[in-house]
N, C-alpha and C positions, 0 to 999 in steps of 0.2 A: 512474118511478112504478110502483106495483104494478098488474099487469094485473087487469082485472075477473075476478070469480070464474069466469064462464063461459068466459073466454078463456085461463085460465092453462094453460101448457104444463107437462106433468108427465113429460117424456120423459127417462128415465135412459139409462145406457150400453147395457144389453141391448136396450132398445127401439130406440135409434138403430142398433145393429148389424142388428137384424131388418129395419128399414125400408130400410137401405142395401142389404142383400142382396136384398130383394124388388124394389128399383128397378133392379138390375143383372141382366139375363138370364144373362150368362156366369157370374156368381157363384152365382146360383141353380142353374144347371145343374151347376156344379162341386160345389156342396154336395150336390145330389141324387145325383150320380154316386158321390161318396165314401160317402154314406150307403148307397147301394145295394151298393157293394162290401163295406163293413163288415158290413152285414146278411147278405150272402152268406157272409162269413167266419164270423160267429157261428152262423148256422143251416145251415152246410154239410152236416152229417150229415142234415138233413131235406130240403134242397133238391137235393143232388147225386143225379142219377139212378142213378149207380153208385158203387161204392167207389173210393177213389183208386188202388188197386192191382189192381182187377179187370180181367181181360183178355178181349178178344174176338178170337181169332186168325183169325176169318173176315173181320174188317174191320180190317186192318192198314194204317196210313197212309191211311185213307180221308178224304175231305173231308166237309163238312157233309151230314147225312142225317137223316131222321126219327128213326132210332134213336140217332144221335150228333150232336147239334145243331152242335157245333164240330169234329166229326171225331174221329179217333183217332191215337195216336202209333205209333212203330215196334213196340211190343209190343201194340197193340190196346187200349190204355187210353183211356178217354173223356177228351177234353181238357177239356170243361166241368167234369166232376167234379174233375179234378186242379187246375183253376184255382180252384175254390171251396175245396177243402181246402188248396191251397198258399197262398191268401191269408191263412189263419190263421197259418201260420208266418212269412210275410213281414211281416205287420202287427205281429205280436208283436215281431219283431226291430226294426222301425221304432220301435215304442213304447219299447222298452228304450233305444235310442240317443237318441231325443229327450228322454225323461225324464231320462236322465243328464246330457245337455247342459244342460237347463233348471235342474236342481238345482245343478250346479256353476257354470254360467255366470251365472245370475241372482243367486245368492248372492254370488259374488265381485264381480260388477259393482256390485251395490247397496252392498256394504261399501266398496269402493274409492271409488266416487263420493260416498258420503255422509260417510264418516269422513275421507277424505283423508289427508294426512301419510304416515307410514311404511306404513300399510296400503295406500294407493294405490300407493306406490312398489314395495312387495313384490308386489302383484297384477300390476302392469304388467310387472315383471321376469319373473314366472312365465309370464304370457301370451306374452311374447316368446320365452321358451325353448320352450314347448309348440308355438307356431306354427312354430318352426324344425324340428320333428320331422316327417318324412314320414309321412303317414297310412297309405298302403298298406303301406309297409315295416313300420310298427309293428303293423298288423293281422296281417301274415304272421308276425311274431314271436309275437304273442299266440296265434295258431292253432297255431304250432309247439309252444308250451308247453302249451296246454290241449287240444290235439287239435282235433277238429271241433266245438268248443263255440261255437255261434253266439252264445249269450248273452254270453260273455266278449268275443267280438269286437265286438258291438254296444255293450257298455258301454265298451270301450276307444275305439270310434268316438266315443261321446258325450263322453268326457273330452277327446279330441283336438280335437273340434269346439267345445268350450265356450269357449276363449279369444276366438274371434270374437264370440260372443254376449256374453261378459263386457265386451268393449270397447264394444259398442253400448249395453248397459245402463249402463255407467259414464258414457258421454257423456250419455245421457238423464237420469241421476240428477244429474249436475253441474248441469244446467239446472233440473230440478224443485226441487232443494234451495234454489234462490234465490227460490222463490215465497214471498210473504208469509205464506200460510197454513201453510207448513212452519215458518217462523220463529215464527208464532203458536203452533203446536203445541209447539214447544220451550219458548217462554215459559210456556205453560200447564203445563209440568212433565211432559208425556208422555214415557215412556222411548223410547229410540231404536228398539227393536224394534217398538213400536206405531206410531211415526211412519213407519218403513219399510214396515210392513204396511198401514197405513191411509191414509197420505198420499202416499208416494212410489211404491210398487209399482203402484197403480191407474193412475198417470199415465204410467208407462213400459210399461204393458201393450201399447200399440200396437206399438212396436218389437219387444217380446218376441214377440208373436204372429206378426209378419211373419218374424222370424228363425226361429221354431219351424216355420212352414210351409215355409220354405226348407230347414231342417234335415231336415224330414220327407221332402222330395223327395230330398235328398242321401242320407239314410239308406236310403231305398227303393232308390236306384241302387246303393248300397254293398252292401246285403243281396243284391240280385239278382246283382251282380257276383261276390260270394263264391260264390253258388250256381252261377253259370255256370262258375267256375273249379274247382268241385268241392271247395271248402274249407269250405262251410257244412254245412247239414243234408244227410246223405248219402242217395242213392237206396236204396230205392224211395219214401221219403217225398217228397211233391211240394212244391216251392217254385217260385215264378215264375222264379227264376234257373236252376234245373236243367231247367225246361221249355224255356227259351231254348236251353240247351246241347244238350238232346236234339234240338230243332228244327234247330240248326245242323249237326248230324251228317248229317241227311237232307235238307238244303235242296235238293239237286239232284234228289231223288226226289219230295218233297212240300213245295213252298215255302209252302203254306197253313199248315203247322204252326207257322210263326214268327209268323203274324199275330195269333192270339188273345192270347198272353202279351205280345207287343210292344205291341199297342194298349192293353191293360189297364195296362201299366206306364207308357206314355207319357201316357195320359189321367190317371192318378193323380198323376204328377209335375206336370202342368200344372194340375190342380185344386187341389193344395196351394198353388201359387203364386198362383192367382187368388183363392182364399179369403183367404189372408194379406194380399194387397193390398187387398181389400175391407174387411176388419176394421181394417186400418191406417187407411184413410181415415175409417172410422166413429169411431175412437177417437182420432184425431189431435187434439192440444191445442196451442194457441199459448201458450207460456210466456213470461213477462216476463223481462227481463234485469236485474232488481234485484239488487244485490249480496247474496250469502248471508252471513248472520251466522255467526260462529264463536265457540266458547268462548274466553274470555280466556286468553292464554298466560302463566300465572304459575306459580310454584312451588306444587305441590299440598300440602294439609295432610297431615302425617304421621300424624294421628289420624283415626279414623273420624268424629269429630264436630268442628265448629269450636270453637276455644278462645277465649273472650271476651278481647278486647284489654285490656291493663292500664289504658290511659288513656281507655277509652270513656266517653262521656257517659251516665251511668246514666239520665238522664231522656229521652234521645232514642231514638226507635225506629230512625231511620236517621241516621247521621253520616258524611258524606263528607269526608275530610280530605286536603287538598292533592292532589287527584286529577289525574294527568297521563295522558292517553291519546294514543298515537302510532299513526299509520297509515303503511303503506309507500308511498313515492313513489320517483321516479327517483333521488333523493339519499339513499335510506335511510329510516329511520323519522323522520317529521316530527310533532312535537306538534300535536295538534288541540285538545284540552282541556288547559289549562296551569294547574296548581295550583288547581283548583276545590274549594271547600268549601261544604257546606250541611248543614243539620240539619232533621229533621222529627220532631216529637213524636207520641206515640200519639194517634190521632184527629184530627190537625191537617191542615189543607189549606194547602199551600205552593205558591206559583206560581214558575215559572221562565220569565222573559220575555226576549225578544231577537229580532233579525231572523233571517231564514233564513241558515244558514251560520255561526251563532255557536257551535254545539256543543251545543245544548240536547238534541236527540234522541240524540246520541252519549253524552251524560252519562247519560241514562236507560237506554240500552242497556248502558253499562258497569256500572250498578247491577245490571242483570239478568244480567250475565255473558255478554252477547252482543255481539260486535264484528264489523265487516266483516272480510273475509279479510286475514290478516296483522296485524290490529290487536292491540295489547296495552297493558296498563297498565304504565307505566314508573316510576311513583312514586305514593305516596299509599295510602290505605286506604279501603275501603267497609265501614263497620261497621253491621251490621244486628242490633239487639237485642244488641249487644256483641260479635258475631262478625264477623271480617273475611271478607267474601264473596269478595274477590279471591284468597283462598287455597283456595277450594273446588275439589274435583274433580268430574267428571261425576256420580258417584253421589250426592254430597252436594247438588248443585244440584237433583236431582230432588225433594228434600224442601223446596226453597225456591221454585222457579218454579211459579207457579200456586197453590201451597198457602199460601205466606206473602207472596209478592210477585207481583202480576199486572199485565198491561199491557193498556191499551185504546189501539189505534193510531189514527192519523188516516185510515187507509184500511180501514175495516171490511170492505168487500166483498173486498178483496185478501187478508184474513186468513181467508176462508172458502173451503173447497174447493168449487169449482163443481159437483162431482158428488155431493155429500153434502148431505142435507137438514139444515135447522136443528136439528131434534130430535136427529139422530145426532151432530151437532157437540157439542151440550151433553151428551148421554148419555155420550159417551166421556170427557169431563172429569169428570163426576159419578162414573162408575165408577172412574176413575183415582184420585180423591182420597178417595172415600168407600166404594167397593166396592158390593156389592149386586147383585141380579139385574136383568134387563132391566125388569121391571115397576116395581121400586122406583126404578131410575134414571130411567125415563120420568116417574114421578110427581114426582120432585125436579126434573126438567127443566121440567115444566109449571109448577111453583111458581116457578122462577127466571124463566121467560118472563112469568109473571103479575106477578112483583115488579118487572120493568122496564117494566111497563105496556104490554105488547104486546097488541093486541086479539085475542081468540079464540086463546089459546095453543095449543090442540090443532091447529087448522088451520095456524097459523104453523109449528108443529113439522114439518109435512109439506111445507113449501115448500122450494124450492131458492134459493140466494143470488140468482140473477138475477130472482127473483120479489119481491124486497124493495126497498122504497124506501131512500134514504140514511139516513133517521131510524130505520127499522126495523132496518137492518143494524147501525147503531151500538148500538141497544138489545140486539141479539143478542150483539154483541161484549162489552157490559157484563155480560150474563147469563153468558157463557162465563168472563169474568174472575172473576165472583163464585162460580163453581162450587166453587172450592177454599176459599172463605171466607178470603180473604187479609187480612193485617194492613195491607199497603200496596198501594195502587193507583196505578200510573203512568199518567196520562191524557195521551197525547201528541196535542195538538191535537184533542180529541174533538169539537169543533164545526166543524171545517174543512169547507167546501163544503156546509154545511147552511143552509137559509134561517133567517131570524130567529126564526120561531115554533118551528121544530124545535130550534134552538139553545137557546132558553129551556126547552123541555121536557127536553132532555138535561141541562142544568145543574140544573134542579129535581130530576131523577131522581138525579143524583150527590149532591146535597145531602141528599136524603131518605135515600138508602141509607147515606150516611156517618153521619147522625144515628141511624138505626136499628141499624147494625152497628158503629159506632165505628171505621170503616176510615180510616186516614190516606191522604191523596191528594197526590201530586206532580203538579201541573197544569202541563204544558208548553204555553205559548201565546204568541202575539204580540199578543193582544187585551187591552188594559188594562181594557176593560169587563168581560170575563169574569173577569179576575184580581180586580178590585175587588169583584165580586159574590160570588166563591167563596172567596177566600183571606184568611187572617189575616196571613200574612207573604209576602214575595216576594223573589226573587233576580233581579237583572238581569245577563244574560250578554252579553258582547261578545267576539268573536274568541277564544274559549277561556278568557277571564278572567271570573270573577265580579266585576263592577265595583261593585255596590252591593247591599245587602240591608237590609231594615227592615220593620217592620209596614206593611201596604199603605196605610193612611191616611197614615202618615208619608211614604212614597214619593210618593204623589200630591200631597201638600200641600207637602212640603219636600224635594225631591230634592237630593242632594249630589254627583251626578256629571253632567257635561255630556251624556253619552249618555242617561241616564234622562230628563233635562229635555228633550232633543231628541225622544225617543220620545213623551213626553207632549204636546209641542207639535205633533206630526205627526197628531194625531187629525183625521179629516176634518171634524168639526164646527167646527174652528177656521178652515176655509178661507173666504176672502171669496167672496161671490156672483160668479160668472163669473170668478173668479180662479184662480190655480194652487194646487194642494194644497201645504201646507207639507211640507217634507222636510228630511232631513239630507243635506248634500252628500256625494258620494262613495259608495263601496260597502264592504262588509265585505271586508277583504283575505284572500287565500288563505292557508292555513296556512304555506306555505313563504315567503311574502312579508310576513309581519307585522313591523312595526318593533320595535326594541328598546325596552324600557321600556313605556310606555303604548301599547297597541294602537290606541287611539282617537285618538291624537295627530294623524295626518294629516287627520282630519275635525273636529277640535275647534277652536273659535274661541278657546279659552283656553290652548292649548298653548304651551309655552316650551321652550327647549333642554333644561332639566333634566328634562322629561317623557320624553325619549328617551335619556338618558345612562345609565340603569340601571333596575333593577326598581323599580316604584312600590309602596311599602308600603301596607298597609290601615290606614285611620284610623277611629276611632270617635268621631264628633262628638257623639253622644248614645247613651244606653243602648239597646242593641239595634239601633243604626243603624251600618252599616259601609260605607265607600266606599274605592275604590282610585283616589283623585285627589289630586294635590298642591294643587289650587286649589279644594278643596271649599268653602272659606269664600267665595270669589268666586261660586261657583255659588249658594250660599244667598243672598247679597246680591242677585244678579240676579233670582232667583225671587221674593224677597220685596219687590223694588223696586215702588214704588207708581206709577211713571211709566206713561203710556199704553202699552198693549201694542204691541210692535214698535219702540218708540223706544229708542235706546241709553241705558243708565243713565248718570247723571252720573259723571264721573271715569274712564270707560273709553273705550277707542278703539272706533270703530264696527265695526272689523273683528274685535273680540274679544267682541262681545255674543252671548249665547246665542240660539238660535232661540226666538222667542216667538210665541205664537198671535196673528195679527193680529186686530184688532177687526172683528167682522162688521157 
């Protein structure tokens, strides 16, 4: 339920980080220390009591005193002044190294994890090669070539340190890209760069910040190490490293001289680690393990625009012809959708009905060009407005997903980024499909939220997904789907897990939007009541096969396939009081264990040996009515039989009668 207005939490990522840091004294102290050191570096000319090279020969190797708070070195130079001025050089080198590592490591890690394939293999090979290169030896070579150029050395350090960061980012990206909201962004037609920047990068920010803090500590130690060896910035310019070197030369005469740079360096490295750990905890996200969708692996079109197929049905907006979709298993590719065909006319609502595991959702994903990892279309065509979608490349899909075909999933909350407000979700899609500035995009967003009948669109636009009820989240998903004004809307179980009242409201909304905008709808559902209310025609799917299709009224009154008749008989309203709910014996077979011929044969009371000896053809008993059943005439006789419900029809064996709703 939506929290009351007075109790709504509006805490974003920056606020969580601030609150986490404030709750941890060590993190707060570390942040304060680094801020103090950085301020000292920036304002060193103003804060330092002496110049970095000014000498006081009367106070050589002196300890702390009113004139020199941290003492002097072997040349009488003020240690505090040299620490302040030296921090500028040291932190500049640290910034150069960390920035280089972030640019190279984050970019390559994101691309490898998100794109996969040859990009992932190439990046993985390059990271293995670079990780095998010794860092210190490489830095010595760079310094030998460029002289005492610390910038070149720190940039080289960043490049050599980037493979470790790239591996961490790649691993986090592999997990995040499986999130439903990333798949929803791809379905909405957002380009990869915007998905990476808007959906993926914010979710991998935690690991990146932790690695950046550790890299900062390593870079600080590397820079001071180079200074200690005399390979970085040369004296008399101060750095923390050459101050340690100077102190080591006179440690027997003034041990105190080693304390100020050593303490400053140690506390800085420790502070970087503590702050990174705190930010990681504040930004950590639990990501789901849902399979990531991938583009269909088919031959790409050789032209920049799809070419209409020669045999396309000119009257159909969508025509799926003998579609076969295979997924990888231990035995290779296994067909999951097998020879499925369906058509949807412009402005028409068509239902796709079947039990879970029959391939309904996979068929919808195949239409959108998104399949699970390794999945591919092995046969058939997906014709949309005469063009074969199965041959499109990534660039061509950008003009289809979201703009011409949109998806409303059965898990609307999962398709919303939990760290982005509702308004920003819709704004991004509006700008993607229609352009315009922020003000125009927000005005269009509010229009869409109002069109889907969300109360107080302006306040709803400022809410986060966790502040929405199930019905509100589904309305937001519909608004996002309508942002591109698509010609076809694939509604995958849009009323699942919603109460009856909200279901009716969502269906009324879909029907109204279709009437106003003329959008065609493919309604994936297992609820005959929803299909009867919304659809003019319906397809019944079982174990990858389209087993029956007809106008909805025809299917409800005169089913011609045992599976369709069984589904209709399983409606809860047909159950006896205090009796068992009617059901079809058995379960949907796994794709790799489906029988030859009719996939429904093991559960069918009318099956014979000829049902499993070969492929079952599609029959057309009436105009517009198709069925994949050898015994469709027997099905019609039993459905139309006037005997009392549940009694075996005359002339048939009791073990072959179809499931009938018992009389209540």
